[in-house]
N, C-alpha and C positions, 0 to 999 in steps of 0.2 A: 527878067535879067536880074533885077534886084533880089528876087526870091531865090534864084539860083545862087547868087553870090552869098546871100545870107545863110542859105543851107550849107554851102561850102564852108562858110566861116564857123558855123556850129559844129559841123563834122570835124573841121580842123581842130577846134577847141577840144572836143571830146577825144579825138584821136591823139592829140598832144598829151592829154591827161592820162590816156591809157598807155601810150608808148613811153612817155618820159615823165613820171610822177615828180621827179626831182627838178624838172625844168620849169622856169617861170614863163608865163604867157603874156605876150605884149598885146594890148587892146588899143583900138583907135576909135574915135567918134567922128561921124560926118557932121560938119559944122551946120549944114542946112537941115538934113533929115533927122539928125540926132541919133542915127543908127550906129550900132556898135559893130566893128569889123575886127577881124583877127590879123589883118595884114594892112600895110600902109596903102594909101591911094590918094588921088586928087581930092582936096578939100577935107581930108581926114587929119585929125590931130591926135597924137599919141596920149592916151590916158596914163599909161604906165605899165609896168610889169607886175603880173599878179600870179600868186600860187594858191592852190587849194588850202583852205583853213585846216582841214583835217590833216593834210600832209605836214604843215608847219608844226601843229601841236604834237603830232606823232614823232617828228624829228626831235623836238625839244624834250619830250618825255623820254625818248630813247637816249638822248645825250645825258639827261639827268640821271637816268637809270645806270648808265655806264659810269658816270662820275661817282654815284653813291656806291655802286658795286666795288669800284676801285678803293673808295674810302673804307668800306666795310672790310675788304680784304686786308687793307693796311692795318686797321684796328685789330682784326683777328691775329695778324702776325705779331703786332705789339703785345696783345694779351698773351699769346702763346710764349713770347719771349719773357714777359714779366712773370708768368706762371713758372717757367723754368728757373728764373732767377730766385723767386720766392721759395721754390722747392729746395734749391741748392742752399739758400740761406737757412732755411728751417733745419735741413740736415746738418749744417755747420753748427747751429745752436745746440741741437741735440747732442752732437759729438762733444761740444764744449762742456755741456752739463754732465755728460758721462765722465769726462776727464776730471772735472771739478769734484764730482762725487767720489771718484777714486782717490783723488788727492786729499779730500776731506777725511777720508778714512785713515790717513797717516797722522799719527799723534803730533808730530812736530809742526803740522800745519794748523793745529788748534791751540798752540801755546801763545799767550800774550806776554809782553814784556813791559814792565813799568818800574818806577823806582823813585827815590828821593835822596837828597844830600842835605845835611845840616852842618853849617859852619857857625861856630860859636866863638864868643869873646867875653870873658869875665874880667871886670875891673874892681878890685877890692877898694873899698872906701875907708874902712877902719877894721880893727880887730886883730886876732892872732894870725900872724903870717910867718913867724920864724920857724924854719925847719928844725927838727930835733926837739922842739917844745910842743905843747899842744897846739899844733898848727891846724887851722880850719880847713877841713876837707869834706868831701861829700861822696857817698857811695854811688850817687846818681850821675855825677859828672866829675871825671878824673882831672879836668882842667881847672877845677877850683883849688887854689892853693898858691903858694909863693912861687915867683918866677914863672908865671904862666902867660900865655898869649893866645893867639888864634889856635883853634883845634877843630878837627872834623869829628863831630859827635857820632854821626851815622852816615854811611854811604851804602845804600841798599839797592839791590836789584831784585825784582820779584818776577818769577816765571810761573805762570799759572794758566790753566785751561781745562776744559771739559773734554776728556778723552772720548767719552760717549755720554749717553743720557744718564748713566748711573755712576760714572767714575770721574773724579776731578783730581788734578795734581796741583801741588803748590810747593815751590822751591824758592828759598830766600837766603842768599849769602849777604854778609856785611863785610865791607872792605875798610872799616875804620876801627878794627879791634887792635888793642895795644898788647904787646908781648915784649916788654923791654923797649923795643923800638916801636914806631907808630905804624898804623894802617896795614895790618895783616888781614887776610880774608878768613872769615869764620862762618861756619854753617849755622844759620839761625833756625830756619824751618825747612823740613823735608817730610811731607806727608801726603797721603791720598785720602780723599773723602769717598767712601763707598756707600752710595745711597740705595735705599730699598724701594724707592718710588721716584717717578719723574719729577715730582714737585720738590724733592729733596727734603721732605718733612722729617723723614727718619734716615739717619746716616751714622756711620762709624768713621772716625778719623784715626788713621793708623800712621804712626811715625813720630818724628820730633815736632812738637807744636806747643802752643800756649796751653798752660794748665788752667782750666776754668775755675779759678779762685779769685774773687773780687770782680770789680767792674772796670776800674781804671787800668788794672793789669792787662785786661783783654783789649783795651783800646790801643790802636796802632799809634806809634810815636809820630807818624806822619799826620795824624788827625788830632792828637791830644792838644789841649789848649795850653797847659802849663809845660814848662821846660822839662821837668822830671816827674816820675811817678812818686807817690808818697812812700815813705820807708815802712810804715806799719804793715800795709798789705803786701808790698813788694818783697818784704823780708820772708814771706811765706814761700815764694818761688822766685829767688833771684834770677834775673834775666827772663823771667816769666815763662820759661819753656822747659820741657823735659821729654823723655822718650816713653811712649806708652800707647794705650788704646782709650779712646773717648767716644761715648755714644751721645748723640744729640737729637732732640726733638724740637722742631721749629714749625708750628702751624703756618699755613699759607697766609692767613690774614695778618699774623705778626710779621712774617717776612715782608709783606707789602708795606706795613706801617714803618718798619725800620728803613726800607728803601725810600719811602716818601720823606722821612726825616733827613736822610742823607741827601736827597735832591734839594732840600732847603738849605743845604750846607750846614746842617746841625751835626754835632759830633757824637755819633753813636759809638758803642763799643764793638760793633761787628756782630755777626750772627754766630753765637755760641750756644744757641738753643734756649728755649724757654726752660727746658730741663736738660741737664747734662750729668753724666756719670762717667768716671774714668778710673783707670789704674795706670800707674807709671812708676818708674824707677825711684825717683825722689832724690837723686844725688846732684841734680843740677844739669845745666846745659852742657852737652858734649863731654860728659863724664860717664865712665862705666859704672855699672851697679856695684855696690860695695857690701851688700848683704842679701839674704834670701827673702826679704820682706818688701812688698810693693806698697806704695802709697795709694790711698783711696781718696777720691774727691767727688763731691756732689755740688752741683751748681743749679741755681734757679733764678729766673728774672722774668719780669713781665711788664710791658709798656701799656699804660692805660690812657686812652683818649678821654680827656676831661670834659668833652662836649656835653655829657649828661649833667654836669654841674653848672652849665652855662658858660664854661670857659672854652669856647670853640677854638679848636686848633691846638690847644695846650695838651702836652703829653708828659706824664710822669712815669718813670720806670723804677720799680722796686724789686728787691730780691734778697736772697740769703745763700750762703755757701758754707761748706764744711769740708775739712780735710783731716786725714789721720795717717801716720806712717812712722817709720824709723829712719833717722838720718845718720849716716856714717860719713865722716870726712877725715881724710888723712891729716894727722896732727904734726906740728913742727915743734922742735925742742924749745923749751922756755928757760929763761934764766932763773937763777936761784931766788930772785925776788918773788917768783910765783911758786916756789918750791923747787924740788930737784927733778930733772928729767922731764919727759913728756907727760902732759896731763892724762890722767886716766879717765875713761868714759864709764860712768855708772848707769846712766839712762839716756839713750838717744831718741826716745819716743817723742813724737810731736802730735799735738791735736789743736785744731783751731776752728772757730766759727766766725763768720763775718756777715754783715748786713750792708746794704747800700740803697740809696734813693737818689734819683736824678730827675730834676725838673728841667726840661730842655729850654734853652733861652729863646723865648718868642715874645718880647725881646729879653725879659729878665729870666735868669735861670739860677738854680741851686744844685749843688752836688755834694754828697756826703757819704763816707764809708767808715766803718769801724770794725775792728776784729779783736777777739779775746782768745786766750789759749795758754798753752805751755809747751816748751820745747827744750832741746839740748842747749845749755848755756854754760859758758866758762865761769867757774868759781876760782878766781885767782888766788885767794888766800889758802884754799885747800888744794890748789893745783889739780883740779879735776873738772870734767864736764858733767853736769847734772841737769836734771829737769827743773826748770823754773818758769814762773808765770810770765806772761807778756800781754801787752795791751796797747792799742793806739789806733789812730785814724786821722781823718782830715775833714774839713768843711770848706767848700769853695762857692763863691758867688761870681756871676758873670752877667754881662749885658751885651747883646748883639745889635750892632748898628750897621744897617745895609746902605748901599749906594753912597759910599763915602766920597766926598769931593765930586759928586755928580757922576761917578763911575759905577761899574758893577762890583767894585771892591767892597770889602766889609771889615769892620773893626770889632774886636771883642775884648774890652777891658775886663780884668778879673782880679780877685784877691783870694788867696788860699792860705789857710792855717793848718799845719799838721803837727802831730806829736806822736812819739813812740817810745815806749820803755820795754825793751826786751832784747833777745839775742838777734844778732845778724849772722845767720848760719852760713852765708856765702863766703865768709872770711875764715881762715884757718882757726880752729878751736872755738868757733861760735862765740865771740866776745859779746858782752851785754852793752847795748848802746842806749843813750838817752838823747832824744831829738826834740827840739822845739823850734819851729821855723814859720815865718810869715813871708809870703811872696806876693807882690802886687805888680801887675804888668798889663800890657796890651798886645794883642796879636792883630797885625794888619795884613789881611789877605789881599794883596795888591791885585792879583789875578790868580787863575788856577795854577799857574806855574811858579808863582813867587809869593813867599810869605816872610814877614819880618816880625819878630817878637822882641820887645824890650821890657825888662822887669827889674824891680828893686827887691832885694831879699835881705832879711836879717835872720841869721842862723845861730843856733847853739847846738853843737853836736859833740858826741864822743869821738875822740881820735882813735881810729882802729886801722887806718891805712898804712901806718908806718910799722917798722919792725918792732917786735916785742921788747927789744933792748933799748928802744928810744925812750927818752925821758918823758915824752908826752903821751905815751901809749896808755889808753883807757882813761885819759883825762879829758875834761870838757874844754872845747874851743868855741869861740864865738866871733862874729864879725858881720859887717854890712858890705854889700857889693851890688854893682850894676851888672846885669846879665843880658846878653844879646844873642840872638840867633837868626841867621838868614837861611831859609829853606827853599831849595829848588825841587819842584815836582816835575817828573817827566814820565 
């Protein structure tokens, strides 16, 4: 009977496993015999419900597989979505680059705008100030004189940019030109640089631009340390500019050295080539040609790094220039005190040579230029314009002080002596002038946008700004004054 029941129990267990793998099996134990039964009965205690181990593991694996499959499917969907998003973003970026490339080809998208304004105030301390007498005036600053106050010396805007790898444009008007009243617009520069190589080592400058004669003449008034250029070199090209063609050669290593000096906030004269040759009208800025002769000019300069002498970081630039041409200027009637009628022109030819040397202030610096030559000059006693000798130049010392008052600002005190004995051809009939001047001052570069210059000057100059009928014309005037300038860079 026991065997039969045990057999039935085993068969029941097997059958239940075959028929219902997912069903749990209840087992009982007989308290006396310790036999296992698949169904309850007297004296039997339930052990519990049991499942086949293989079935449990299989169910868990299946459940895990289903979960992982669902997660993988979700990841695939996310990846597909992200891939589509990245593809769309890439297409958008490519489209933007294509649009930018098309826009970059338009010249007006390559033009940069910058500029500066100079506000001046001169206060006379002593000297000749009475109008109609030999009143102290200066060709470099029209606000020097009697009954003067604040003035705008320069209000410049510069439009410049590379049209492509070989052509660059430069346009500069000035809004502080005087013509009876104040502050008229005048064209200063309008030229194109036509390069023969991508490094711009060889280029031709065509249009109205600075004539490469001298060093300080080529230096921008925005960067120049002293308030005005010296008369001796500036008299060769009043307003520094003329209309013509100029060829320049600037080796890449020299271009880099000039850029490195500029990064140190040192005042270079700009890139007008190690060598330069040019032809130009010679009649002055914004004036038509008055004869069939062109001026010729040759320019040379080279910066030397003095590291080979043990002066690490020190740079000295030296050079020489020459010019030759014929200057014609419309004349005005003179009074009988110079003879009768308009002065006659016997010889308007002009020839000059000049030299320069500049030790950049690191921290002490020196700068000097000199020129000699002959040019058209008024002879008042003979009432004629004739060729006469000229000579003059300047010497300047300066010292650079960085991190002033614990800021990034810098100061540069300076002293400059200049002299000139020769014609000033920029004034009608090219009168002869004699200049002797000392200026001592300091430039404070507060930051890149703001500069203040204060200077003391003692001057002795020939009066040529008044009319020829004035009592003081061609007489010497002298005086001392305080000069100030506030410059905004933008």
